[in-house]
Every structure is written in C-alpha cells, then in structure tokens.
C-alpha positions as CSV (number, residue, x, y, z in Angstrom):
1,X,26.3,2.4,12.5
2,X,24.4,1.9,15.7
3,X,20.7,2.2,15.6
4,X,18.1,2.1,18.4
5,X,14.5,1.1,17.7
6,X,11.9,2.4,20.2
7,X,8.8,0.3,20.1
8,X,10.6,-2.8,18.9
9,X,7.8,-5.2,20.0
10,X,5.1,-3.5,17.8
11,X,4.1,-4.5,14.3
12,X,6.3,-2.1,12.5
13,X,9.0,-2.2,15.1
14,X,9.4,-5.9,14.9
15,X,9.8,-5.8,11.1
16,X,12.3,-3.0,11.4
17,X,14.3,-5.3,13.7
18,X,13.8,-8.3,11.3
19,X,14.9,-6.3,8.3
20,X,18.1,-5.0,9.8
21,X,21.0,-4.8,7.4
22,X,24.0,-6.9,8.3
23,X,26.4,-4.2,9.1
24,X,24.1,-2.3,11.5
25,X,24.4,-2.7,15.2
26,X,20.8,-2.6,16.5
27,X,19.3,-2.2,20.0
28,X,15.6,-2.8,20.3
29,X,13.8,-1.1,23.1
30,X,10.3,-1.8,24.4
31,X,8.1,0.2,26.8
32,X,9.6,-1.7,29.7
33,X,13.1,-0.4,28.6
34,X,12.3,3.2,28.0
35,X,9.5,5.7,28.8
36,X,9.6,8.4,26.2
37,X,7.3,10.7,28.2
38,X,9.9,10.7,31.0
39,X,12.8,12.9,30.1
40,X,15.1,11.4,32.6
41,X,14.4,7.9,31.2
42,X,15.0,9.1,27.7
43,X,18.4,10.7,28.5
44,X,19.5,7.9,30.8
45,X,18.8,5.1,28.4
46,X,19.8,6.7,25.1
47,X,22.9,8.6,26.2
48,X,24.3,5.3,27.6
49,X,23.7,3.6,24.2
50,X,25.0,6.6,22.1
51,X,23.2,5.6,18.9
52,X,23.8,7.2,15.5
53,X,20.1,6.8,14.6
54,X,17.0,6.6,16.7
55,X,13.9,5.1,15.1
56,X,10.7,6.0,17.0
57,X,7.7,3.8,16.4
58,X,6.1,4.5,19.8
59,X,2.7,6.2,19.8
60,X,-0.7,6.3,21.4
61,X,-2.7,5.4,18.3
62,X,-6.1,4.1,19.6
63,X,-8.0,6.7,17.7
64,X,-11.3,6.8,19.6
65,X,-9.5,6.5,23.0
66,X,-7.5,9.6,22.1
67,X,-10.7,11.6,22.0
68,X,-11.3,10.5,25.7
69,X,-7.7,10.9,26.7
70,X,-6.3,13.9,24.8
71,X,-3.7,14.6,27.5
72,X,-2.3,11.1,27.1
73,X,-2.3,11.4,23.3
74,X,-0.3,14.7,23.4
75,X,1.9,13.5,26.2
76,X,3.1,10.5,24.2
77,X,2.7,11.8,20.6
78,X,4.1,15.2,21.2
79,X,5.8,15.7,24.6
80,X,7.5,12.3,24.2
81,X,8.7,13.3,20.8
82,X,10.1,16.5,22.2
83,X,12.2,14.5,24.7
84,X,13.6,12.4,21.8
85,X,14.4,15.5,19.8
86,X,16.3,16.9,22.7
87,X,18.4,13.8,23.3
88,X,19.1,13.6,19.5
89,X,20.4,17.2,19.6
90,X,22.6,16.4,22.6
91,X,24.2,13.4,20.8
92,X,24.0,14.7,17.2
93,X,21.9,11.7,16.3
94,X,19.4,11.3,13.5
95,X,15.8,10.8,14.4
96,X,13.5,8.7,12.3
97,X,10.0,9.5,13.5
98,X,7.0,7.4,12.3
99,X,3.8,9.4,11.6
100,X,0.5,8.7,9.9
101,X,-2.0,9.4,7.1
102,X,-4.3,10.8,9.8
103,X,-2.6,14.1,9.6
104,X,-4.8,14.8,6.6
105,X,-8.4,15.7,6.6
106,X,-9.7,13.7,3.6
107,X,-10.7,16.8,1.5
108,X,-8.8,15.4,-1.6
109,X,-11.6,12.9,-2.0
110,X,-13.0,15.3,-4.5
111,X,-9.9,15.0,-6.6
112,X,-9.4,11.3,-6.0
113,X,-5.7,11.9,-5.8
114,X,-3.4,10.5,-3.0
115,X,-1.8,12.9,-0.6
116,X,1.9,13.7,-1.2
117,X,4.6,15.1,1.0
118,X,3.8,18.5,-0.6
119,X,0.2,18.6,0.8
120,X,-0.5,20.6,3.9
121,X,-1.8,18.5,6.8
122,X,-5.1,19.4,8.5
123,X,-5.9,16.6,11.0
124,X,-9.5,16.2,12.1
125,X,-9.2,14.1,15.3
126,X,-7.1,14.2,18.4
127,X,-4.9,11.3,17.3
128,X,-4.1,13.1,14.0
129,X,-3.6,16.5,15.7
130,X,-1.3,15.0,18.3
131,X,0.8,13.2,15.7
132,X,1.0,16.4,13.6
133,X,2.2,18.2,16.7
134,X,4.9,15.6,17.0
135,X,5.9,16.2,13.4
136,X,6.1,20.0,13.9
137,X,8.3,19.5,16.9
138,X,10.7,17.3,14.9
139,X,10.7,19.6,11.9
140,X,11.2,22.8,13.9
141,X,13.6,21.7,16.6
142,X,15.8,19.2,14.7
143,X,17.9,19.4,11.6
144,X,18.8,15.7,11.1
145,X,15.5,13.9,10.8
146,X,13.2,11.7,8.7
147,X,9.5,12.0,9.3
148,X,8.0,8.8,7.8
149,X,4.3,8.7,7.2
150,X,2.8,5.2,7.0
151,X,-0.8,4.1,6.8
152,X,-3.2,1.1,7.5
153,X,-0.4,-1.1,8.7
154,X,-0.5,-4.9,8.9
155,X,2.3,-7.3,9.8
156,X,3.2,-10.6,11.2
157,X,3.4,-9.3,14.8
158,X,-0.2,-8.3,14.7
159,X,-1.2,-11.5,12.9
160,X,0.3,-13.5,15.8
161,X,-2.3,-12.0,18.0
162,X,-0.4,-9.1,19.7
163,X,-2.4,-6.0,19.0
164,X,-4.2,-7.6,16.0
165,X,-4.6,-6.0,12.6
166,X,-7.3,-5.7,10.0
167,X,-6.2,-8.8,8.0
168,X,-6.2,-10.9,11.2
169,X,-9.6,-9.6,12.2
170,X,-11.3,-10.3,8.9
171,X,-9.9,-13.9,8.7
172,X,-10.7,-14.6,12.3
173,X,-14.3,-13.4,11.9
174,X,-14.7,-15.4,8.7
175,X,-13.4,-18.5,10.5
176,X,-15.9,-18.0,13.3
177,X,-18.7,-17.5,10.7
178,X,-19.4,-14.0,12.0
179,X,-21.1,-11.6,9.6
180,X,-18.7,-9.3,7.8
181,X,-19.8,-5.7,7.3
182,X,-17.0,-3.4,6.1
183,X,-17.1,0.3,5.1
184,X,-16.8,1.0,1.4
185,X,-16.6,4.8,1.6
186,X,-13.3,5.2,3.4
187,X,-10.2,4.9,1.3
188,X,-6.5,4.4,2.3
189,X,-3.2,2.8,1.3
190,X,-2.9,-0.6,3.0
191,X,0.8,-1.1,3.9
192,X,2.7,-4.3,4.8
193,X,5.1,-3.4,7.7
194,X,7.9,-5.5,6.2
195,X,7.9,-3.4,3.0
196,X,7.8,-0.2,5.0
197,X,10.6,-1.4,7.3
198,X,12.9,-2.1,4.3
199,X,12.2,1.3,2.8
200,X,13.0,3.0,6.2
201,X,16.4,1.2,6.2
202,X,17.0,2.5,2.7
203,X,16.3,6.0,3.7
204,X,18.9,5.8,6.4
205,X,21.6,3.8,4.7
206,X,21.4,5.7,1.4
207,X,21.5,8.9,3.3
208,X,18.5,10.4,1.5
209,X,18.0,14.2,2.1
210,X,16.4,14.8,5.5
211,X,12.7,15.6,5.5
212,X,9.3,14.1,5.3
213,X,8.6,10.9,3.3
214,X,5.4,8.9,2.5
215,X,6.2,5.2,2.8
216,X,3.2,3.1,1.8
217,X,2.5,0.3,-0.7
218,X,1.5,1.6,-4.1
219,X,-2.2,2.3,-4.8
220,X,-5.3,2.6,-2.6
221,X,-8.7,1.0,-2.0
222,X,-11.6,1.1,0.4
223,X,-11.7,-1.1,3.5
224,X,-14.3,-3.2,1.8
225,X,-12.1,-3.8,-1.3
226,X,-9.3,-4.6,1.1
227,X,-11.4,-7.1,2.9
228,X,-12.5,-8.8,-0.3
229,X,-8.9,-9.2,-1.4
230,X,-8.0,-10.7,2.0
231,X,-10.6,-13.4,1.7
232,X,-9.7,-14.0,-2.0
233,X,-6.0,-14.5,-1.3
234,X,-6.7,-16.6,1.8
235,X,-9.0,-18.8,-0.3
236,X,-11.9,-18.2,2.1
237,X,-15.5,-18.3,0.9
238,X,-17.4,-15.9,3.1
239,X,-20.1,-13.4,2.5
240,X,-19.2,-9.7,3.0
241,X,-21.5,-6.7,3.0
242,X,-20.4,-3.2,2.0
243,X,-21.7,-0.5,4.4
244,X,-21.3,3.3,4.8
245,X,-19.1,4.7,7.6
246,X,-22.2,6.3,9.1
247,X,-23.4,2.9,10.2
248,X,-20.5,2.6,12.6
249,X,-20.7,5.2,15.4
250,X,-17.2,6.3,16.4
251,X,-16.0,9.0,18.8
252,X,-13.3,10.3,16.4
253,X,-13.9,11.6,12.9
254,X,-12.0,9.7,10.3
255,X,-10.8,11.1,7.0
256,X,-12.8,9.5,4.3
257,X,-9.8,9.8,2.0
258,X,-6.2,9.3,3.1
259,X,-4.3,7.4,0.4
260,X,-0.6,8.4,0.4
261,X,2.0,8.5,-2.4
262,X,5.5,9.9,-2.6
263,X,6.9,12.5,-4.9
264,X,10.4,11.9,-3.5
265,X,11.3,8.7,-5.3
266,X,9.8,6.3,-2.8
267,X,7.8,3.6,-4.6
268,X,6.9,0.3,-2.9
269,X,5.2,-2.6,-4.7
270,X,1.4,-2.5,-5.2
271,X,-0.6,-3.2,-2.1
272,X,-2.3,-6.2,-3.7
273,X,1.1,-7.9,-4.3
274,X,2.3,-7.2,-0.8
275,X,-1.0,-8.5,0.7
276,X,-0.8,-11.7,-1.3
277,X,2.7,-12.5,-0.1
278,X,1.8,-11.7,3.5
279,X,-1.3,-13.9,3.6
280,X,0.7,-16.7,1.9
281,X,3.3,-16.5,4.7
282,X,1.0,-16.4,7.7
283,X,-2.3,-17.9,6.7
284,X,-1.6,-21.2,8.4
285,X,-0.7,-19.3,11.6
286,X,-3.8,-17.1,11.3
287,X,-6.2,-20.0,11.0
288,X,-4.7,-21.7,14.1
289,X,-5.7,-18.7,16.3
C-alpha cells in the first residue's frame, strides 16, 4: 500500500509519519511540495505518485485569523479539499480528511454529553464553517473516504517549538514565572497526536467502513482542568487562576462545549493517561526551550 501524507511537517502529520506501519510505503509532503489550492499542483504531484491513500492534514486553522480572512479559510479548507477529491476520483484513491470538533456549536452543554458521529454539525465561526464545507465536499463527491474529526491536539512537533501547543505554552509560561489564567467554562477532549495517528492507521489498514469517525482521547475537561494536569504531571508548582471565557476577547466565537466520542467502535485511552505519557517523554525538551 502506498500512502501520501499532506501536511507531513505538522503536529498530527509528523506523528502519522512516525507511526507508519512497516509494510506501508509512505511519502510525506509539505507545503513546499504541494499546494492544495492549486489544482495543477495537486494533479501533477499526486498523479505522479499514484497513491492508494491520501491523508490530508493541511488546513487554515488559526481561528481568529479565519474571521479576518474568510476567503483564505474557504480556499484552503474547502476549495483545496475539492481539488483532492477530484484527484482521488481520477485515481480511485481513498481520501482520509482531517476535520475538527469546531463543526459543532456547543449546544449540547445542557446535556453534558459529548458529540458523536450521529450529531448534526452547526459551526459558529468561519473556521468551523469552512471545515464543515470541506466535509460536505468529501461526503457528497467521493465514495471512498474517511472524515476523521480530532480535537485540541498536542504532539511532539508542537512541543519542539514549531507551531506550539497548549501543553508547551503552559509549561513555558510557568517556567518564565508568568501568571497563568485559563478558562474554566470551555470544555473539550484533549488529544495526543500520536494516539490519533495510530487510530487513523487502524482505520485504513483494517478497512473500516467508509464514513465519518471521531478520533479523540477518552473523556473531556475544561482548559483549566487540562492546565492543572499539565502542571501536575510535569511536577511544576505554579499558581493558576480559573477565569471565564468572556475575560478573553476573541474575534471568533468558540463552542463552549465540544467534547467528542465515537459510537463506531473507536476508543482511545483516557486523555489523562495520554497526557502523562506525553509529558514524561518531552518534559526535558520542553524545559530547555
């Protein structure tokens, strides 16, 4: 099996590459190798490689910036996806498209139940709307696909300084003695990119039924609870203050509730267990930064 990973230098992309099963022939592509918004680039690069599977992790995901640059958001997150769909159809390849918990509006906060693959998306910001548009293009134009929704990702690539992530940010601020103020009224499912990557490979190699899957670590928490666990597992004694999301002015509305779970047999380990392993593996590296 030949697999192409688009966005191979990102947090999730790097772990998909690192978790590659032995029998898979993998080609990792970065933005310098392919421009998904350019149809000619997509067809030239991918038809020359003739992959059986294309994994697309590329996205414009800076949520507030998407509000200022909606054309760019839709160009990358929807038009770029349409180009990938068309090349997949031409080669009869499978597309694995990475999406987000931000396709949901947070209304299930009244039920305190995570969103499943059976819930209807209703995004409330440009980023989420553009990502949902990409999902609809995949679903309505392609037969052989996996839409994989992930959430609140952290991985070693971000921890090494490229792009950053929440774990890295909290520990770096704690090291610098900066005040830590974290929202306690927005809830999500923190997900370790290596765990998500391994599950994505299982979806492909076990030939699960095509469709949409939620791939996140088990359970959920507020960002404040997440930050407290980060400090605890890193053995860092730092004060942290819980605050409401209204204290942070953002251009884009965020869903106050976006935990995910799967009703399709996907169950990753608890988020606490994954976080503890991650911090144990990179804490020395983090504290050198």
